[in-house]
C-alpha positions as CSV (number, residue, x, y, z in Angstrom):
1,M,-4.5,10.4,-44.4
2,T,-7.1,11.7,-42.0
3,S,-10.2,13.4,-43.4
4,P,-11.1,16.9,-42.2
5,D,-14.2,15.5,-40.4
6,D,-12.4,12.6,-38.7
7,T,-12.7,13.3,-34.9
8,S,-11.5,9.9,-33.7
9,K,-8.3,11.5,-32.4
10,A,-8.7,14.6,-30.2
11,P,-6.0,17.3,-30.6
12,A,-3.3,17.2,-28.0
13,P,-3.5,19.9,-25.3
14,A,-1.4,23.0,-25.7
15,G,2.2,22.2,-24.5
16,G,1.5,18.5,-24.7
17,K,0.3,18.3,-21.1
18,A,-3.1,17.3,-19.8
19,P,-5.0,20.0,-17.9
20,A,-4.3,20.0,-14.2
21,K,-6.8,18.1,-12.0
22,D,-9.1,20.3,-10.0
23,P,-8.0,19.5,-6.3
24,W,-11.6,19.8,-5.2
25,D,-12.9,17.3,-7.7
26,L,-13.4,14.4,-5.3
27,P,-15.0,11.0,-5.6
28,D,-18.4,10.0,-4.3
29,V,-17.9,8.0,-1.1
30,S,-21.5,8.0,0.2
31,D,-21.8,4.2,-0.4
32,L,-18.6,3.2,1.5
33,V,-18.8,1.5,4.9
34,V,-16.6,3.3,7.5
35,G,-15.3,1.3,10.4
36,V,-13.9,3.2,13.5
37,L,-11.4,1.2,15.6
38,G,-11.5,2.7,19.0
39,G,-15.1,3.8,18.3
40,T,-16.0,3.7,22.0
41,G,-13.4,6.4,22.9
42,D,-14.1,10.1,22.7
43,Q,-12.5,10.8,19.3
44,G,-13.8,7.6,17.7
45,R,-17.4,8.2,19.0
46,G,-17.3,11.8,17.8
47,L,-16.2,10.8,14.3
48,A,-18.7,7.9,14.1
49,Y,-21.5,10.2,15.2
50,R,-20.7,12.9,12.7
51,L,-20.3,10.6,9.7
52,A,-23.4,8.5,10.5
53,K,-25.4,11.7,11.0
54,A,-24.2,12.8,7.5
55,G,-25.6,9.5,6.1
56,Q,-22.5,7.3,6.0
57,K,-22.8,3.7,7.0
58,V,-20.6,3.4,10.2
59,I,-19.5,0.4,12.3
60,V,-17.7,1.1,15.6
61,G,-15.2,-1.4,16.8
62,S,-13.9,-2.2,20.3
63,R,-12.0,-5.1,21.8
64,A,-15.3,-6.1,23.4
65,A,-18.2,-6.5,21.0
66,E,-20.7,-5.8,23.8
67,R,-19.1,-2.4,24.6
68,A,-19.1,-1.5,20.9
69,R,-22.8,-2.4,20.5
70,A,-23.7,-0.3,23.6
71,A,-21.9,2.7,22.1
72,A,-23.6,2.2,18.8
73,G,-27.0,2.2,20.4
74,E,-26.2,5.5,22.1
75,L,-24.9,7.1,18.9
76,G,-28.0,6.1,16.8
77,H,-28.2,7.0,13.1
78,G,-27.9,3.4,12.1
79,V,-24.4,2.9,13.7
80,E,-23.5,-0.7,14.4
81,G,-21.1,-2.2,16.9
82,A,-18.7,-5.1,16.6
83,D,-15.4,-6.3,17.9
84,N,-12.4,-4.8,16.2
85,A,-11.8,-7.8,13.8
86,E,-15.4,-7.8,12.5
87,C,-15.4,-4.0,12.2
88,A,-12.3,-4.2,10.0
89,R,-13.6,-7.0,7.9
90,R,-16.9,-5.4,7.1
91,S,-15.6,-1.9,6.4
92,D,-14.2,-0.3,3.2
93,I,-12.5,2.5,5.1
94,V,-11.1,2.0,8.6
95,I,-10.4,4.9,10.9
96,V,-7.9,4.1,13.6
97,A,-8.8,6.1,16.7
98,V,-7.3,3.9,19.4
99,P,-5.1,5.2,22.3
100,W,-1.5,5.6,21.4
101,D,-0.3,3.0,24.0
102,G,-2.3,0.3,22.2
103,H,-1.8,1.5,18.6
104,G,0.9,-0.9,17.5
105,E,-0.5,-4.0,19.2
106,T,-4.0,-3.4,17.9
107,L,-2.9,-2.9,14.3
108,E,-0.5,-5.9,14.3
109,A,-3.3,-8.1,15.5
110,L,-5.6,-6.9,12.7
111,R,-3.1,-7.2,9.8
112,A,-5.1,-9.8,8.0
113,E,-8.5,-8.1,8.5
114,L,-7.1,-4.8,7.3
115,A,-5.4,-6.2,4.2
116,G,-6.6,-4.4,1.1
117,K,-8.4,-1.7,3.1
118,L,-8.0,2.0,3.1
119,V,-6.8,2.8,6.6
120,V,-7.0,6.3,8.1
121,D,-4.8,6.8,11.1
122,C,-5.8,9.7,13.4
123,V,-3.7,8.7,16.4
124,N,-1.6,11.4,18.1
125,P,1.5,10.1,20.0
126,L,1.5,12.4,23.1
127,G,2.9,12.3,26.6
128,F,1.6,14.3,29.6
129,D,3.4,15.7,32.6
130,K,3.0,18.6,35.0
131,Q,3.9,21.0,32.3
132,G,1.2,19.7,30.0
133,A,1.1,17.8,26.7
134,Y,4.1,17.1,24.6
135,A,4.8,15.2,21.4
136,L,6.4,11.7,21.3
137,T,8.4,10.5,18.3
138,P,7.8,6.8,17.5
139,D,10.7,4.8,16.1
140,E,9.1,4.8,12.7
141,G,8.7,8.6,12.8
142,S,5.0,8.9,13.4
143,A,1.9,6.9,14.3
144,A,0.9,6.9,10.6
145,Q,4.3,5.6,9.6
146,Q,4.1,2.9,12.3
147,A,0.7,1.9,10.9
148,A,2.2,1.7,7.3
149,A,5.1,-0.5,8.6
150,L,2.7,-2.8,10.4
151,L,0.1,-3.0,7.6
152,P,2.1,-3.6,4.4
153,D,-1.0,-4.9,2.6
154,S,-3.1,-1.9,3.5
155,R,-3.3,1.6,2.0
156,V,-2.4,3.8,4.9
157,T,-3.3,7.5,5.2
158,A,-3.4,10.0,8.0
159,A,-6.2,12.5,8.9
160,F,-8.6,13.8,11.5
161,H,-5.9,14.6,14.1
162,H,-7.0,18.1,15.1
163,L,-10.7,17.7,15.7
164,S,-12.2,18.5,19.0
165,A,-13.9,15.4,20.5
166,V,-16.1,17.7,22.5
167,L,-17.4,19.5,19.4
168,L,-17.8,16.3,17.4
169,Q,-20.1,14.8,20.1
170,D,-22.2,17.9,20.7
171,P,-25.6,17.4,19.0
172,E,-26.3,21.1,19.4
173,I,-23.5,22.0,17.0
174,A,-24.7,21.7,13.4
175,E,-21.4,22.3,11.6
176,I,-17.8,21.7,12.4
177,D,-16.0,24.6,10.8
178,T,-12.5,23.2,10.4
179,D,-10.0,21.7,7.9
180,V,-8.7,18.2,8.0
181,L,-5.1,17.7,6.9
182,V,-4.9,14.5,4.9
183,L,-1.6,12.7,4.2
184,G,-0.7,9.7,2.2
185,E,1.4,8.1,-0.6
186,R,-1.4,7.8,-3.2
187,R,-3.4,10.7,-4.3
188,A,-6.4,8.5,-5.2
189,D,-6.5,7.4,-1.5
190,T,-6.1,10.9,-0.1
191,D,-8.9,12.1,-2.4
192,I,-11.2,9.5,-0.9
193,V,-10.3,10.6,2.7
194,Q,-10.8,14.3,1.7
195,A,-14.2,13.4,0.3
196,L,-15.1,11.5,3.5
197,A,-14.1,14.6,5.6
198,A,-16.3,16.8,3.4
199,R,-19.3,14.6,4.2
200,I,-19.4,16.3,7.6
201,P,-21.1,19.8,7.3
202,G,-18.6,22.6,7.7
203,M,-15.5,20.3,7.3
204,R,-13.0,20.3,4.5
205,G,-10.3,17.8,3.6
206,V,-7.0,19.3,2.5
207,F,-4.1,17.3,1.0
208,A,-1.0,18.0,3.2
209,G,1.7,15.8,1.7
210,R,3.1,12.3,2.1
211,L,3.2,10.2,5.3
212,R,6.8,11.4,6.0
213,N,5.2,14.7,7.1
214,A,2.7,13.1,9.5
215,H,4.9,13.7,12.6
216,Q,4.5,17.4,12.3
217,V,0.7,17.1,12.0
218,E,0.4,14.7,14.9
219,S,2.7,16.8,17.1
220,L,0.6,20.0,16.5
221,V,-2.1,18.5,18.7
222,A,0.1,19.1,21.8
223,N,0.1,22.8,21.0
224,L,-3.7,22.8,20.4
225,I,-4.2,21.2,23.8
226,S,-2.2,24.0,25.4
227,V,-4.2,26.7,23.5
228,N,-7.5,25.1,24.4
229,R,-6.7,24.7,28.1
230,R,-5.4,28.3,28.4
231,Y,-8.3,29.9,26.6
232,K,-11.0,27.4,27.6
233,A,-11.7,26.7,23.9
234,H,-12.1,23.8,21.5
235,A,-9.9,25.1,18.6
236,G,-9.2,23.0,15.6
237,L,-7.5,24.0,12.4
238,R,-8.5,26.2,9.5
239,V,-6.3,26.6,6.4
240,T,-7.8,29.9,5.3
241,D,-5.7,30.5,2.2
242,V,-6.6,27.3,0.4
């Protein structure tokens, strides 16, 4: 029989259910090393610059180490450059920002280096013709799903699709006022990516579902390109009701 002052067992929550987790209670990711594959391209450079400026340790990767080191020197803020394989090996989180036409080949070649890593795919499969940008549909359903199929030993998520490379790289802009839709199969992984997005002033990571929904998110970029060209803007995405 338990005595009245025995507190070894806490009472069960009402209804027998644990309280719901606060969706904005995110982990501390400040000590994690972030690698950016395709870090010499516009989107990769922009993400590397913003994360490094926020105090994150960043390594930019490229097929040519010399090109990566040159880009790192231009970015400053302690950014390092390396070839893609070394970038992947040395990083805790790896952002994939390579061109779509080299997406599959790049990831397949780095399967061993990316094993056990948290991979964040931000590639948008797009085509362009005289009428403008349009979405492509990979056989796997999306770029993120292709990444998951090619990297069975990695934890693949999808995020950072809708950010303007122009704004990311502009040193005169102090905050990037936009939301980042984060998709993935494990909430612990998407929490980490949300927290990483929140390291950039003005930015917020929002959980947007599983990888099966990535195609819609990737495809929206074609619409944003049309909007930005028509109105000479650099629009991103803001989920105002969250």
